[in-house]
matplotlib code that plots the C-alpha trace (Angstrom):
import matplotlib.pyplot as plt

x = [-95.1, -95.3, -95.6, -94.1, -91.4, -89.1, -86.6, -83.6, -84.0, -80.9, -77.5, -75.2, -71.6, -68.8, -65.7, -62.7, -60.3, -62.3, -64.0, -67.5, -70.8, -71.6, -75.2, -76.2, -79.6, -80.8, -81.4, -79.0, -78.7, -76.1, -76.7, -79.8, -80.9, -84.2, -85.7, -88.3, -90.1, -92.2, -95.3, -93.7, -90.9, -88.3, -86.4, -84.1, -81.8, -79.7, -77.5, -76.5, -73.7, -73.6, -74.3, -73.1, -74.1, -72.2, -73.9, -76.6, -78.7, -80.6, -81.9, -82.7, -85.4, -86.8, -88.1, -89.9, -89.6, -92.1, -90.0, -90.0, -86.6, -86.0, -83.5, -82.5, -80.5, -79.0, -80.9, -77.6, -76.9, -73.9, -73.3, -71.7, -75.1, -77.0, -78.4, -80.2, -82.5, -85.7, -88.9, -89.2, -91.8, -92.9, -89.3, -87.0, -83.5, -81.2, -77.5, -75.6, -73.0, -70.2, -71.7, -73.4, -77.0, -79.8, -83.1, -86.0, -89.5, -92.4, -92.9, -95.1, -93.9, -92.4, -94.1, -92.9, -89.1, -88.6, -86.9, -84.1, -81.8, -78.9, -76.5, -77.9, -76.2, -72.7, -71.2, -70.9, -73.7, -73.9, -76.4, -78.8, -81.5, -82.4, -85.2, -85.1, -88.1, -90.3, -87.9, -86.7, -83.5, -81.0, -77.7, -75.4, -77.4, -77.1, -73.3, -73.7, -72.1, -72.2, -70.9, -71.6, -69.3, -70.3, -67.8, -68.0, -65.2, -65.0, -65.4, -64.2, -66.2, -69.6, -68.3, -69.8, -69.4, -69.8, -70.9, -69.5, -69.7, -67.7, -69.6, -68.4, -70.1, -69.2, -71.1, -70.6, -68.8, -69.8, -67.7, -64.0, -64.2, -66.1, -66.8, -66.1, -67.2, -66.1, -67.2, -65.1, -66.0, -69.6, -71.2, -74.6, -77.6, -80.6, -83.9, -87.2, -89.1, -89.5, -87.4, -90.6, -94.1, -95.0, -91.9, -92.1, -89.8, -92.1, -90.1, -86.6, -84.1, -80.5, -78.9, -75.4, -73.4, -70.0, -69.5, -66.5, -67.7, -71.4, -72.3, -75.7, -77.7, -80.8, -81.3, -83.2, -83.5, -86.6, -85.1, -81.6, -80.3, -82.1, -81.1, -82.8, -80.8, -81.9, -80.0, -81.7, -80.7, -82.0, -82.8, -83.7, -84.1, -86.7, -86.0, -85.7, -84.8, -82.7, -83.4, -81.2, -81.7, -78.7, -78.3, -75.9, -72.8, -70.3, -67.3, -65.7, -63.2, -64.7, -64.5, -62.1, -59.7, -60.0, -59.2, -56.1, -55.0, -55.7, -52.3, -50.1, -46.8, -47.3, -44.9, -46.2, -46.4, -48.4, -50.5, -50.6, -52.8, -52.4, -55.7, -57.7, -60.8, -64.1, -65.8, -63.0, -63.1, -66.9, -67.0, -64.4, -65.4, -66.7, -63.1, -61.3, -58.6, -55.3, -53.9, -50.2, -49.9, -52.3, -54.4, -53.1, -54.1, -53.8, -55.2, -53.2, -54.8, -52.7, -53.9, -52.1, -51.2, -49.5, -50.8, -49.2, -47.3, -45.9, -46.0, -44.5, -44.7, -41.7, -40.5, -36.9, -34.8, -33.5, -29.9, -28.8, -25.7, -23.9, -26.3, -29.4, -30.2, -31.8, -29.5, -31.5, -33.9, -32.8, -35.8, -36.7, -40.1, -42.3, -45.8, -47.6, -46.7, -49.3, -49.8, -51.9, -53.6, -54.2, -56.7, -57.1, -57.3, -56.2, -56.6, -54.0, -54.1, -50.9, -49.5, -47.4, -44.6, -43.0, -39.4, -37.7, -39.8, -40.3, -42.2, -41.3, -43.4, -41.5, -42.9, -41.7, -43.0, -43.6, -40.7, -38.1, -35.7, -35.2, -37.5, -38.5, -38.7, -40.9, -40.0, -43.4, -43.2, -45.4, -43.5, -45.5, -45.9, -43.0, -41.9, -39.4, -36.9, -38.8, -42.0, -43.0, -45.4, -47.8, -49.9, -52.5]
y = [-135.3, -133.5, -129.8, -129.6, -127.3, -128.1, -126.1, -127.5, -127.3, -129.4, -130.3, -133.2, -133.6, -135.9, -134.2, -136.4, -134.4, -135.0, -138.2, -137.0, -136.1, -132.4, -131.1, -127.6, -126.0, -124.3, -121.8, -119.1, -115.6, -116.5, -120.3, -122.0, -124.9, -125.8, -128.4, -128.1, -131.3, -130.3, -132.0, -132.7, -134.7, -132.0, -131.0, -128.3, -128.5, -125.6, -124.9, -121.2, -119.9, -116.1, -115.0, -118.2, -121.8, -124.2, -127.1, -126.9, -129.2, -126.7, -129.0, -132.4, -135.0, -136.8, -140.3, -141.8, -145.5, -147.8, -148.0, -144.2, -143.7, -140.5, -140.1, -136.8, -137.1, -134.5, -134.2, -134.5, -138.0, -136.8, -139.4, -136.7, -134.9, -137.7, -137.4, -140.1, -139.8, -141.0, -139.8, -140.4, -139.0, -136.3, -135.2, -135.6, -136.7, -136.1, -136.9, -134.2, -134.5, -134.4, -136.8, -134.4, -134.9, -132.4, -132.7, -130.9, -130.0, -129.1, -125.3, -122.9, -122.7, -119.3, -117.0, -116.3, -115.7, -117.7, -120.5, -118.0, -116.3, -113.9, -116.9, -117.4, -114.2, -115.7, -115.8, -113.7, -111.9, -110.1, -107.4, -108.2, -105.6, -102.4, -99.9, -96.1, -93.7, -96.4, -97.1, -100.7, -101.6, -104.3, -103.5, -104.7, -102.9, -99.7, -100.0, -100.9, -103.6, -104.4, -107.2, -108.0, -110.4, -111.6, -113.4, -114.5, -114.4, -115.9, -113.4, -114.4, -111.5, -113.1, -116.7, -116.9, -115.8, -112.2, -111.5, -108.5, -107.4, -105.8, -103.7, -103.0, -100.8, -99.5, -97.1, -95.8, -99.0, -98.3, -95.1, -94.3, -93.0, -95.4, -94.5, -96.9, -97.2, -99.6, -100.1, -102.6, -104.3, -103.2, -104.3, -106.1, -105.4, -107.8, -106.0, -107.7, -106.0, -106.6, -104.6, -103.4, -104.7, -107.1, -109.2, -112.9, -112.4, -110.7, -111.3, -109.8, -107.5, -106.4, -103.0, -102.8, -99.8, -98.4, -95.9, -94.1, -93.7, -93.2, -95.9, -97.5, -100.1, -102.2, -105.7, -109.0, -112.4, -113.7, -117.1, -118.6, -117.2, -113.8, -110.7, -107.3, -104.2, -100.6, -97.4, -94.2, -90.9, -87.4, -85.9, -82.2, -82.2, -85.1, -88.6, -91.4, -95.0, -97.1, -100.8, -103.5, -107.2, -109.6, -113.3, -115.7, -116.7, -119.5, -117.4, -113.9, -115.1, -116.3, -120.0, -119.5, -117.7, -120.4, -123.1, -121.2, -121.0, -124.6, -126.2, -123.4, -124.0, -124.0, -121.2, -118.9, -115.3, -113.5, -114.5, -112.2, -112.3, -109.8, -109.1, -112.0, -113.3, -111.5, -113.7, -112.9, -109.2, -109.0, -110.9, -108.5, -105.3, -104.0, -103.5, -100.2, -100.0, -98.3, -96.4, -96.9, -95.0, -92.6, -94.1, -97.6, -100.2, -103.3, -104.6, -106.5, -108.6, -109.3, -111.7, -112.2, -115.8, -115.4, -114.1, -110.8, -109.8, -106.3, -105.2, -102.2, -100.9, -98.9, -97.0, -97.2, -99.7, -103.2, -104.1, -107.2, -109.3, -110.4, -113.4, -111.2, -112.4, -109.8, -108.6, -105.7, -102.9, -99.3, -97.5, -93.9, -93.6, -95.8, -95.6, -98.0, -99.6, -101.6, -105.0, -107.8, -110.3, -113.9, -114.3, -110.5, -109.3, -105.9, -104.3, -102.2, -100.4, -99.8, -100.4, -103.6, -102.7, -104.9, -105.6, -103.3, -102.8, -99.5, -100.7, -103.4, -105.2, -105.8, -108.3, -109.8, -111.2, -108.5, -109.7, -110.2, -107.7, -109.4, -108.3, -110.5, -108.6, -108.9, -106.4, -106.1, -106.9, -108.6, -111.9, -114.9, -115.2, -117.0, -118.3, -116.2, -117.7, -118.9, -119.7, -116.1, -115.7, -117.9, -117.4, -119.6]
z = [100.5, 97.2, 97.3, 100.8, 102.3, 105.2, 107.3, 109.2, 113.0, 114.0, 112.6, 113.6, 112.6, 113.8, 115.1, 114.3, 116.5, 119.7, 118.6, 119.3, 117.6, 117.8, 117.8, 116.7, 116.7, 113.5, 112.1, 113.3, 112.1, 109.5, 109.0, 107.7, 105.5, 103.8, 101.5, 98.7, 97.7, 94.7, 93.3, 89.9, 91.6, 91.5, 94.6, 96.0, 99.0, 100.1, 103.1, 103.4, 105.5, 105.4, 101.8, 100.1, 99.7, 101.9, 100.1, 97.4, 95.2, 93.0, 90.3, 91.6, 91.9, 95.0, 95.6, 98.6, 99.3, 100.9, 104.1, 104.4, 102.9, 101.0, 98.2, 96.5, 93.2, 90.9, 87.6, 85.7, 87.3, 89.3, 92.0, 94.2, 94.1, 95.8, 99.3, 101.4, 104.4, 106.0, 107.5, 111.2, 113.7, 111.2, 110.6, 107.6, 108.6, 105.7, 105.2, 103.4, 100.6, 103.2, 105.8, 108.2, 109.2, 109.0, 110.9, 109.0, 110.1, 107.8, 107.5, 105.5, 101.9, 101.1, 98.5, 94.9, 95.0, 98.2, 96.2, 95.5, 97.9, 97.9, 97.5, 94.0, 92.9, 93.0, 89.6, 86.4, 84.7, 81.3, 80.4, 77.6, 77.5, 79.3, 79.8, 80.6, 80.6, 79.0, 76.1, 75.8, 74.0, 73.2, 74.9, 72.1, 69.4, 71.3, 71.8, 75.5, 77.6, 81.3, 83.5, 87.1, 89.0, 92.5, 94.7, 98.3, 100.9, 104.3, 107.2, 110.7, 112.1, 111.2, 110.8, 107.4, 103.8, 102.7, 99.1, 97.2, 93.6, 90.8, 88.3, 84.8, 82.3, 78.8, 76.6, 73.0, 72.0, 68.4, 68.4, 68.5, 72.1, 74.3, 77.9, 80.8, 84.4, 87.0, 90.6, 92.7, 96.0, 96.1, 99.4, 99.6, 101.8, 101.7, 101.6, 102.5, 99.7, 95.9, 93.5, 91.9, 91.7, 88.8, 89.1, 89.9, 93.0, 95.5, 98.6, 98.4, 96.7, 97.3, 97.6, 96.1, 97.4, 98.0, 100.9, 99.4, 95.8, 96.5, 94.0, 94.6, 92.7, 93.5, 92.1, 92.3, 90.7, 88.9, 88.3, 88.9, 85.6, 85.3, 87.2, 87.2, 88.2, 88.7, 89.2, 90.4, 88.9, 88.2, 84.8, 84.7, 88.4, 88.4, 89.7, 87.1, 87.0, 84.6, 84.5, 83.0, 82.6, 83.0, 82.2, 83.9, 82.0, 82.8, 83.6, 83.5, 80.8, 77.5, 76.6, 73.7, 76.0, 78.7, 76.2, 75.1, 78.7, 79.5, 78.7, 79.7, 81.6, 85.3, 85.9, 83.2, 84.4, 81.6, 78.7, 75.7, 72.6, 69.7, 68.0, 69.4, 67.6, 67.7, 70.3, 72.8, 72.0, 72.3, 75.6, 77.1, 75.5, 78.8, 79.9, 79.2, 76.6, 77.5, 74.5, 74.4, 71.1, 69.4, 66.6, 67.4, 64.7, 66.9, 70.1, 72.6, 75.4, 78.4, 81.1, 84.5, 85.2, 88.5, 91.8, 91.3, 88.2, 87.6, 83.9, 82.2, 78.6, 77.7, 74.6, 73.6, 71.5, 71.8, 72.5, 70.5, 70.5, 67.3, 66.9, 67.2, 70.7, 72.9, 75.7, 77.1, 76.3, 76.5, 77.9, 76.9, 78.7, 80.8, 79.4, 81.8, 85.1, 86.9, 88.7, 87.2, 89.4, 88.4, 85.5, 85.3, 81.6, 80.3, 76.9, 75.2, 71.8, 69.8, 66.3, 66.2, 63.7, 61.1, 62.0, 64.5, 67.7, 69.4, 72.4, 74.9, 77.5, 80.8, 83.3, 86.6, 89.8, 92.4, 94.7, 91.9, 90.5, 87.1, 84.3, 81.4, 78.1, 75.1, 72.3, 70.5, 66.8, 64.2, 64.6, 65.9, 69.6, 71.3, 74.7, 76.5, 79.1, 82.2, 80.3, 80.7, 77.8, 76.0, 72.9, 71.1]

ax = plt.figure().add_subplot(projection="3d")
ax.plot(x, y, z, "-o")
ax.set_aspect("equal")
plt.show()
């Protein structure tokens, strides 16, 4: 059994609504499953629907009993990652995590790279190194940063998940005038060819593109946590290629920021953090900085905590009552007016004054008329009516 590869040819599931077992033949154009039983006792099961895993056991072990029972377990001991089955008439019958049943037949093991697929791209990736015209470099040491974020969304048109990517790039981060580039909603096209010869993945690569902007990248995976990306361009009329290597990271937001957000009030609209620590700043340095004031001495991080939150930065002056309670803000000019999505971070530069504020952050839900106000001063962060703001 060791060193064998199996593909699903049939699927059974129970339909509670109609009280019947439904049988489907596999694979289809957008739905397939396979099983690796390796000689060293490791195993991999994957069920792919469109461009995303519907169920996945990527780092497991397998065990075959004397009575032809087969057990797959997660290497981390997670009971939810256990699958049980049996060998019968040369087939493997395996019950999935959610109770469905797959019938597998032995097949030819795919070549190098076949243990990976486009669904493995899902997640967040940070650039670590690069190469251009034969010169290799460390991204951080050269003032570069880049992040790739892959997300899958259900499509009724194909009855499966469609993968898209957001691309972030920053250059000259070690100067006063960094340059930023963003490409949102890049589409994916699977290519049955390697990115370039010499890589361990010899079977496939992916084209990332955007019809409107003309952006185009090519990429592949060499293992579940390492991504190679290339961009073609011209220099002095001759074609050239930039290559970047990315490593998988846990999330788009850094761990320190996630911890700070963990116990926030459930109806918090916006999180703000003046001059956050270096680990947060470095993780999110790929995002552009909006300059609210020239030569600002401080950085302000604002993160949306509601599905849609409208934010404004305005100049003017506060209007207080006799007890120094803020009544309103008299606006001179609106410097910034945008909508924040949930968990979306934005950077701003300004100088936070001592005492009397000259800038005010206005925020509200998109369907409300009432604005919550934060006159920006050097005082400690505070909660405004309605649990609008939160700071660590």
